[in-house]
VMD Tcl script that draws the C-alpha trace (Angstrom):
set ca {
  {-27.48 -1.66 24.31}
  {-30.54 -1.75 21.93}
  {-30.64 -3.95 19.14}
  {-29.87 -1.47 16.48}
  {-26.51 -1.32 17.31}
  {-23.69 -3.80 17.40}
  {-21.99 -4.76 21.16}
  {-18.72 -3.01 20.13}
  {-17.57 0.03 18.23}
  {-15.44 -0.24 15.09}
  {-12.15 1.62 14.36}
  {-12.93 4.22 11.77}
  {-10.59 4.21 8.61}
  {-11.36 7.69 8.87}
  {-13.05 10.68 10.68}
  {-13.68 14.45 9.60}
  {-16.22 17.19 8.89}
  {-18.67 15.11 7.01}
  {-18.31 12.09 9.76}
  {-18.74 14.48 12.77}
  {-21.78 16.21 10.74}
  {-23.42 12.55 10.22}
  {-23.20 12.49 14.25}
  {-24.02 16.13 15.17}
  {-25.33 17.54 12.34}
  {-23.52 21.27 10.57}
  {-22.56 23.64 12.94}
  {-19.04 25.72 13.18}
  {-19.02 25.03 17.31}
  {-20.50 21.90 17.89}
  {-18.79 20.54 21.02}
  {-19.39 23.81 22.58}
  {-15.74 24.75 23.40}
  {-15.26 27.53 20.66}
  {-15.55 30.25 23.79}
  {-12.21 29.33 24.84}
  {-10.37 30.86 22.31}
  {-8.11 27.59 22.42}
  {-6.30 25.95 18.93}
  {-6.85 22.26 18.96}
  {-4.73 19.20 17.36}
  {-6.70 16.79 15.44}
  {-7.18 13.20 16.80}
  {-5.36 10.16 14.73}
  {-7.03 7.42 15.71}
  {-11.11 7.01 16.05}
  {-13.62 4.70 16.72}
  {-17.40 4.65 15.81}
  {-20.51 3.04 16.60}
  {-22.80 2.65 13.45}
  {-26.88 2.38 13.15}
  {-27.82 -0.67 11.44}
  {-28.55 1.80 8.60}
  {-25.12 2.54 8.45}
  {-25.03 5.79 9.94}
  {-22.24 6.93 12.27}
  {-24.23 7.64 15.36}
  {-20.98 7.88 17.88}
  {-17.14 8.68 18.32}
  {-14.21 8.66 20.33}
  {-10.86 9.73 19.18}
  {-7.35 9.22 20.29}
  {-4.02 11.34 20.09}
  {-0.78 10.34 22.04}
  {0.20 13.53 24.63}
  {3.42 14.42 25.99}
  {2.65 16.02 29.54}
  {4.98 17.18 32.28}
  {2.93 16.96 35.67}
  {4.99 18.18 39.07}
  {7.91 17.93 37.12}
  {7.87 14.33 35.98}
  {7.48 13.90 31.68}
  {5.27 11.13 31.11}
  {3.49 10.02 28.69}
  {-0.57 9.74 28.42}
  {-3.46 8.97 25.53}
  {-5.58 11.72 24.86}
  {-9.43 11.30 24.64}
  {-11.74 13.56 22.68}
  {-14.02 14.25 19.95}
  {-16.77 12.32 22.02}
  {-20.32 12.67 20.99}
  {-23.59 10.67 20.16}
  {-26.10 11.47 17.76}
  {-29.11 13.42 19.93}
  {-31.53 11.10 19.04}
  {-29.47 8.11 19.68}
  {-28.27 9.53 23.70}
  {-29.13 7.49 26.89}
  {-28.62 4.07 25.33}
  {-24.74 3.62 26.20}
  {-22.92 4.32 22.96}
  {-20.62 6.80 25.12}
  {-19.40 3.90 27.29}
  {-19.25 1.39 24.51}
  {-16.99 3.80 22.28}
  {-15.40 5.63 24.70}
  {-14.27 2.04 26.54}
  {-13.53 0.44 22.91}
  {-10.85 3.93 22.90}
  {-9.63 3.00 25.87}
  {-8.99 -0.71 25.66}
  {-6.69 0.51 22.39}
  {-4.60 2.74 24.52}
  {-4.08 -0.17 26.90}
  {-3.07 -2.38 23.66}
  {-0.97 0.37 22.75}
  {0.67 0.19 26.00}
  {-0.61 3.67 28.11}
  {-0.80 3.99 31.72}
  {-3.17 7.17 31.39}
  {-5.80 8.62 29.47}
  {-6.47 12.42 29.77}
  {-9.45 14.33 28.40}
  {-10.69 17.83 28.36}
  {-14.72 18.68 28.94}
  {-17.34 21.30 29.46}
  {-17.93 21.34 33.69}
  {-21.92 19.70 32.44}
  {-19.91 16.50 31.20}
  {-17.79 16.00 34.32}
  {-20.58 13.39 35.83}
  {-20.70 11.69 32.89}
  {-16.87 11.08 32.60}
  {-17.00 9.97 36.14}
  {-19.28 7.49 34.98}
  {-17.24 6.43 32.56}
  {-13.79 5.73 35.23}
  {-12.35 8.91 34.78}
  {-11.51 11.32 37.86}
  {-10.81 15.16 37.79}
  {-7.06 16.84 37.66}
  {-7.17 19.35 40.75}
  {-4.06 20.88 39.62}
  {-3.74 23.84 36.76}
  {-3.36 22.92 33.61}
  {-1.35 24.64 30.76}
  {-1.51 24.23 27.32}
  {0.92 24.93 24.19}
  {-0.97 27.34 21.86}
  {0.60 28.71 18.40}
  {3.63 31.05 18.63}
  {4.66 29.06 21.93}
  {2.33 30.74 23.89}
  {0.85 28.81 26.74}
  {-2.85 29.11 28.30}
  {-4.08 27.92 31.40}
  {-6.96 25.48 30.03}
  {-10.49 26.65 30.83}
  {-12.05 23.14 30.18}
  {-12.27 20.07 32.83}
  {-9.18 18.15 32.94}
  {-10.01 14.70 33.98}
  {-7.69 11.26 33.55}
  {-8.18 7.72 33.82}
  {-6.06 4.51 34.95}
  {-5.07 2.36 31.75}
  {-3.03 -0.05 34.54}
  {-3.65 -1.32 37.52}
  {-2.01 0.81 39.62}
  {-1.49 3.72 37.98}
  {-1.99 6.63 40.49}
  {-2.12 10.29 38.76}
  {1.57 12.62 40.22}
  {1.07 15.79 42.33}
  {1.46 19.03 40.62}
  {0.76 21.42 38.01}
  {0.24 19.78 34.52}
  {1.36 21.20 31.14}
  {0.63 19.43 28.14}
  {3.59 19.82 25.63}
  {1.66 20.51 22.71}
  {-1.87 22.38 21.86}
  {-4.86 20.30 23.40}
  {-6.75 17.77 21.38}
}
mol new
graphics top color blue
foreach p $ca { graphics top sphere $p radius 0.5 }
foreach p [lrange $ca 0 end-1] q [lrange $ca 1 end] { graphics top cylinder $p $q radius 0.2 }
display resetview
């Protein structure tokens, strides 16, 4: 972390299109996932990092999820909307903001974190402690339709000894 940023991320009171554009600039597909054709849920809890001038330069969002994995129902904290301003990448901001979000998920009592990412981002998330889910993952879509998740699904234990169950994964909501 360099001198221009606080050592910790802050919980954001709001995060919407304007805040997203502060970080990534204008655009309709800032995360590069429109090709999936999926409908997505917004995150409910947001963490960010601001530059010394007050500009938001990094974000991570959270949303509680219900899943069925290999026939076992479980809860997980969904992690998404992870982004760092292009001119600020490479300085550890993603690690700082994701870790703040995961710490909050632990405080809320979650055992697992779950995220979806493009294949080229798996290396970043592995460095942050996430592991790939090897099984097929389905997610709900409007009108009760189920869709196979075309992005990589990754999970992270939030408590010591948490192991991901074996078997296919069904997210019992839209993805986040």
